[in-house]
C-alpha positions in Angstrom: 12.4 15.3 -36.7 11.7 11.9 -36.7 7.9 11.5 -37.0 8.0 9.5 -33.8 9.4 12.0 -31.6 8.0 13.7 -28.7 7.6 17.1 -30.2 6.1 15.8 -32.6 3.5 13.4 -30.5 2.7 16.7 -28.8 2.1 18.3 -32.3 -0.4 15.9 -33.4 -2.4 15.5 -30.2 -2.9 18.7 -28.4 -6.0 20.8 -28.0 -6.4 23.1 -30.5 -6.6 26.6 -29.6 -8.9 28.0 -32.2 -11.8 26.0 -30.8 -13.9 27.8 -28.7 -17.3 26.9 -29.4 -19.4 25.9 -26.2 -19.3 22.6 -27.0 -17.0 21.3 -29.3 -16.1 17.6 -30.6 -12.4 17.9 -29.7 -11.6 13.9 -30.7 -14.3 11.5 -31.4 -14.6 10.1 -28.4 -13.9 13.5 -26.3 -15.9 16.6 -25.9 -14.5 19.8 -25.0 -16.9 22.3 -23.3 -15.8 26.1 -23.0 -17.0 27.8 -19.9 -17.4 31.5 -19.7 -18.9 32.0 -16.4 -21.3 29.1 -16.9 -23.0 26.5 -15.9 -23.2 22.7 -17.9 -24.7 19.3 -16.5 -22.4 16.4 -17.1 -22.7 12.6 -16.6 -20.7 11.9 -13.3 -17.4 10.8 -13.5 -17.1 11.6 -17.0 -14.5 14.6 -16.3 -11.3 13.4 -17.5 -9.7 17.1 -17.1 -10.2 20.9 -17.4 -8.2 24.1 -17.8 -8.8 27.5 -15.9 -11.3 27.7 -12.8 -14.3 25.2 -12.5 -16.1 23.8 -9.4 -18.1 20.8 -9.4 -21.2 19.4 -7.9 -22.9 16.7 -7.7 -26.8 16.6 -8.4 -29.1 15.9 -5.4 -31.5 13.4 -5.0 -34.4 15.8 -5.1 -33.3 17.7 -8.2 -36.3 18.6 -10.0 -38.9 18.1 -7.0 -40.5 15.2 -5.2 -41.5 13.6 -8.2 -38.6 12.5 -9.5 -37.1 11.1 -6.4 -38.8 7.5 -6.5 -37.6 7.5 -10.0 -34.1 8.4 -9.4 -33.7 6.0 -6.8 -34.9 3.1 -8.6 -33.0 4.5 -12.0 -29.9 5.4 -10.5 -30.2 8.7 -11.9 -29.8 10.9 -9.4 -26.3 9.9 -9.1 -25.5 10.1 -12.5 -25.1 13.8 -13.0 -22.6 16.6 -12.0 -23.0 20.7 -12.1 -19.7 22.1 -13.4 -19.8 25.9 -12.8 -17.0 28.1 -14.0 -14.5 29.6 -16.7 -12.0 27.3 -18.5 -12.4 24.5 -20.8 -13.6 20.8 -19.5 -12.9 17.7 -21.0 -15.3 15.1 -20.5 -16.0 11.5 -22.1 -17.7 7.9 -21.0 -15.7 4.4 -21.8 -14.6 5.4 -25.2 -18.0 5.8 -26.7 -18.5 8.0 -30.0 -20.0 11.6 -28.8 -22.2 13.2 -30.7 -23.5 16.9 -30.0 -26.8 18.0 -31.0 -28.6 21.5 -30.9 -32.5 21.6 -29.6 -34.3 24.8 -30.7 -37.5 24.5 -28.4 -37.8 20.4 -29.3 -37.6 17.3 -27.3 -35.6 14.4 -27.5 -35.7 10.8 -25.5 -32.4 9.8 -24.6 -31.4 6.4 -23.0 -30.0 7.7 -19.4 -27.1 6.1 -19.4 -26.1 7.6 -23.4 -26.7 11.2 -21.7 -23.1 12.8 -21.6 -23.8 16.4 -21.1 -26.0 19.3 -21.5 -26.6 23.1 -21.4 -28.2 24.4 -18.0 -30.6 26.0 -20.3 -32.1 22.1 -21.5 -34.9 20.7 -18.7 -34.2 17.3 -18.1 -37.0 14.6 -16.5 -36.5 11.1 -16.1 -39.5 9.3 -17.8 -40.6 5.8 -17.1 -41.8 2.9 -19.7 -44.6 0.9 -17.6 -44.3 -2.4 -18.1 -43.0 -5.4 -16.2 -41.1 -6.2 -19.6 -39.0 -2.6 -19.6 -37.3 -3.7 -16.0 -36.2 -7.1 -17.7 -35.1 -5.9 -20.6 -33.4 -2.6 -19.8 -35.7 -0.5 -21.1 -37.4 1.1 -17.9 -35.7 4.9 -17.7 -35.6 7.4 -20.1 -34.4 10.8 -19.8 -36.6 13.4 -21.6 -34.3 16.4 -22.6 -36.7 19.7 -23.8 -35.6 23.2 -24.7 -33.0 24.9 -26.3 -29.4 24.5 -25.9 -27.0 21.8 -26.9 -26.5 18.4 -25.7 -24.4 15.7 -26.1 -25.0 11.7 -26.5 -22.9 8.8 -26.3 -22.9 5.8 -28.7 -20.5 2.5 -28.8 -20.0 2.5 -32.2 -21.3 4.7 -35.6 -25.1 4.8 -35.0 -28.1 4.4 -37.0 -31.1 6.5 -37.6 -34.3 4.5 -38.6 -37.4 6.5 -39.8 -40.8 5.9 -38.1 -43.7 6.1 -40.2 -47.4 5.4 -40.0 -47.3 2.1 -42.1 -43.7 1.2 -41.4 -43.3 0.8 -37.2 -39.7 0.4 -36.1 -38.8 -2.0 -33.4 -35.7 -2.4 -31.7 -33.5 -3.9 -28.7 -33.8 -1.9 -25.7 -30.5 -2.3 -25.3 -29.4 -0.8 -28.3 -31.6 1.8 -28.5 -29.9 5.1 -27.8 -32.6 8.0 -28.5 -35.8 8.7 -30.1 -37.6 12.0 -31.3 -39.8 13.5 -28.8 -43.1 13.1 -30.8 -42.7 8.8 -30.0 -44.4 7.0 -27.7 -42.8 3.6 -27.9 -44.3 0.5 -26.4 -42.6 -2.5 -25.2 -43.4 -5.7 -27.2 -43.0 -9.2 -25.5 -42.2 -12.2 -27.3 -41.8 -14.7 -24.9 -42.6 -18.2 -24.9 -42.2 -21.7 -23.5 -38.9 -22.3 -25.5 -37.5 -19.1 -24.5 -38.0 -19.9 -20.8 -36.2 -23.1 -21.4 -33.5 -21.0 -22.7 -34.2 -22.1 -26.2 -35.7 -19.0 -27.3 -34.0 -16.4 -30.2 -32.5 -14.1 -27.2 -34.7 -11.3 -28.8 -37.8 -11.8 -26.1 -38.4 -8.1 -25.9 -38.6 -5.0 -28.1 -39.7 -1.4 -28.1 -42.4 -0.7 -30.7 -41.8 2.9 -32.1 -45.2 4.1 -34.0 -46.0 7.0 -35.6 -44.0 9.4 -37.2 -40.3 10.2 -36.3 -36.9 8.4 -35.7 -34.8 6.0 -33.6 -31.6 6.0 -33.2 -29.9 2.7 -32.4 -26.0 1.7 -31.9 -24.5 -1.6 -32.7 -23.8 -2.7 -29.4 -26.2 -3.7 -26.5 -25.6 -2.3 -23.5 -26.3 -3.9 -20.7 -27.2 -1.6 -17.6 -26.8 -2.2 -13.6 -30.1 -0.6 -13.0 -31.9 -3.3 -15.2 -31.2 -6.4 -13.4 
């Protein structure tokens, strides 16, 4: 049989029936979620296929209480999550970005809202806002705080890099290249705007996120610009 035959193509690309984990990395950019009469949150528009009996419901603007309504309205987070419920195999992806599966054990993680692909229903989600005008300009205004116990899936453009933060070595990152950071860190927005920057002769790195203390921050080799930041 030719290695380019249709049978060989199907053999090489078909789904692995032996994979039964709740969250399973089917391909580097494709997440398989095995539901057994369960509920899960996924990014709206991320469903690329499913097998079984699964129903979808878009997250309401009031989900999480009135306290998050304004932040959801401004950030667009209220339209980004979708509840999937039922039994079967659900496949989700996001623009070819690589998927990373993490398991939180009564832990907390901050993730850029655009990089949250899915998380278990047991995980608490809360939108956090960096209180700075610079954040609105740079795109680093809204993040999602994920806490509890369960699986989450985040996405990155390319292979990410984790930078360790220590008291004597703070880390500075581009907000548009920052994906996630440990839950004990509270970043500050640092501005470096000069007269040259205003004239269009600056370095292009006028805004940075400063991480101090003990922890880590995850960056990607890509500057992602968000519509909500404009």
